[in-house]
N, C-alpha and C positions, 0 to 999 in steps of 0.2 A: 636709482632704488628708490620704490614707496614700501612701502610694509607696514602692517598693524600689527599693534604693538599694546600689548597690555603691561603695566608697569608696575601697578599694585594690586598685590594677594597675598597670604598667608600660606605658609604649611599647617601640618596636623599638629606640630607645635606651640600653635598659637592656640588662647584660651576660645572657647565655642569653635572650633573648627572640623569637619570631616576628617576622616579616620582614611578617606580617599585622596589627602591630599596630599599626592604621594608622587614625587618626579615624574614615572610612565602614566600613571593616570591623567595629571593635568597637560602632558603633550598630548597624549591624545584626543583629550574633548578639545583643546585651543586649535589641532587643525579641524576637528569641524565647524569652529568656528571661524576659521580662516585667518586666526591669528598665524602671524608667523613668528612675534616675538612673545616671552612670556616671562615675568618678574621671576624671580626665583622664590623670591619672602623672607625673611627669619635669617638673616645669613649669617648673622650671630650668634647661629644657636649652635652651639656643638655638636649635636646629632644628628640634625638638620645639615650640617656643614662636610660631616662627612658621609651623610648621604647622595649629597649633590656630588662629593669627587666619586662617590663608586658608581652614580650613572650617568653622568656628564663628560663631556673631553672638550677642553679650550679650542676655539679654533684658530691654530694658525698666531697664538699671542694676544687674538683681537679684545679679549673681554667678553667675548659672544661664545656660550658652547652650544653644543651638538645632543641630543639625548646619544648615547651607545646602542638604545634600543635600536633594531634594524625596523628600515620605513616609516619610522618618526622625521618631520619636515621643522620639527617645532623646534626654534632656538630659544635658547635663554640668557638672560642679562639677570648678574648678579646684585639682587636689592634687598633692605630692610625698613620698616617703619620701625620709627622709637619714640619712647615718650619723658618728655622733658619733667624738672622740677614741679614744673605748673601745670602738668598731664596733657602738655599741649602735646599733640603728636605731627613729625617731620618725616619724612620719606627720602631715605639717601638711595641715590644708584652709586654700585661701588668698580670699580676697576674690574677686580677678580676677585675670585672665590680666595687667593693666596693674601689678598690687600683684606678685605675680611677676618681672617684669621687675627692681622695684624691688627687691628680697629677693635678687638675683644677687650685688647689691655688697656686701650685708651680711654676709659668712661667708666665712669664713678656708677657701679653697680651691685648691691651685694651678694645676689645669682644673673647672672647673663645667661641661665638655663632654662630658669626658673616662667621664663614664657619667649614665646620667636618676637611678640613684640615686648624686647625688655622697658623697663622701666629707671632711667635713668638719673643720678642725680647731678645733673644738670644744663643750664639754660638754656635757652634755643640759641642764644647768639655760642654756647660753650662749644655745642656740639657744629655749630657750623664751622667755628674753628678748627677742628677736628677733620671735616670733611674736606676742607681745604686741603690741610696739611696730606689729606690721603689722597687728594684730586676727584675725590666724590662729585654727582651733580647733586645738589641739595635743595630741598623748597620743601613749604608748610604744605601738610596732609588735610584734604576735606577741611577747606578752611571757613565751611559756611557752618560746619558743626558745632552744636551749640556747647556741649561737652568739652570736648579735645579740639576743637578749630582754634586759630591763634588770633580770630578777631573776638571771641570770651573774655580771653584777657587784656590785649592788645588792640591801638584804634588805626594803628598801621602794622605795614610787613617789617621795616626798616627796625620801629621801634623795636620789635623783637628781637633782630639777629643783628641789629648794630651795621651793616649792612648787605649789601645785594645777593638777594638770592638767586635761582638760576630758572626757578618757573613757580607756578602755583598751582596744584591738585586741586578743581571747582567737590569733587563728590558729587553724590549722588541726588541732593537735593536741589543744584546749582546746574545752569549750565553758560554758555557764553553769551548768549544776549546777556542773562541777568546780571555776570559779573560784568561785563561790560559798560555798567551803568554806576561802576566805582572806579574814580577816576585812577586813583594811586594803580588798579590791577593793568591799567594800559601800558605801560613797560613791562609786563611777565608774557610770558608763555602760558599757556593754558594748557595744560594734562588733564586728560578724562580716563580712570581707569575703575575697574570693576572695584577693587579691596576685597575681593573674595575671597571666601571661608569656605565656599565648595567648589569643587572642578565641574558640575556639570553643565549644560549650556546655559541654562539660565542665569546659573551666576556666574561663570569666567568669560567676560571679556563683555558683560552686557556693558560695557563705556570700556572703548578704549582709542588708542591715535592713531591715525594713517598719517604715515612723519617722509619723509623725501631725506632721504641717507646718501649723501654724498660713497662714504665709508660704510662696509657693514663691520662697524667694531664700536667697541664701547667712546671712542674719540669720536667714533663717525656720530654718533648717536648723541654725547655732546656737545660736539658743534652746532646739531638739528636742533637740539632746545635750546642753546643759547641765541641763535639767529632768528630764532622762531618760525624754522620752518615744518611745523604743524600742515600739514596739507588740509585736513579736518577733523573734527573732534567727534564721538561718535557717544550717545549713550541716552538713557533713559530718559522717559518724561518725567522732569525736575518734580512735577506734580506729584507722581508717585514716592517721593523721595521722605524718606523719616521728619528731616527736619526742616522741609520746606517754607512753612509760614510759622507763625509766632501764634502759640498760644500754649493756657497754663497746663500742667503736668500733673494737678489734680484733678481737675475736672476734665480735661480736654475738650477745651471750650478753644475754637480756633481766633485769633483777633485780626481785622488788620490795619493797617496803618495809622485811617483815620481813629480808632477806638484806643 
């Protein structure tokens, strides 16, 4: 089975996010883009978790959720992006909503409901340890973003986590061709996701993954990511991305490698 999946976006409980990011609207708009599987986003936020439970049903204990709204084919998988104590962002794909509730209590954070993307007082390695304890899929989010990507603080992925993670998410300012020029990344599965803050078609699914699944379930997705069964990565031209080239934040001048 081959599906189109956007595995990173945010609910309306994240900062600077559209109030229209509701389960129903997200599901309808995802159908327009030909997406089969959509991230819930923000699964550690209690109000969003309650809303997801009210609007979704789990399909046969698979970790895949379907909408209670009639004639909606979009499925959901539980996810959350978190920020560590160095402002690096990590993407977690979570086995179920029940597990998301349990994980809320594992993280050191002043107020888990302050933002859909919580700021956790832990290192990337500590977050990865918690993710492993709960059988999550984990990797660094938008790795080339200068403010919150992993390479702003570390020279390698292993240096951050102290262990192998499951994937790297490229972000809007890179693509697989560019990422392949970094030798360390050759051993990782690339994910391309929208990181959308809006449900509308020009945002949601602007980047997505075509994935071959042996089984339509959380475990099936985990296996596909681990063995590199991403058939194709789709995304915008990285030159459109906000962080595609090196530049000066003050004068907005772009610098090439030679300069």
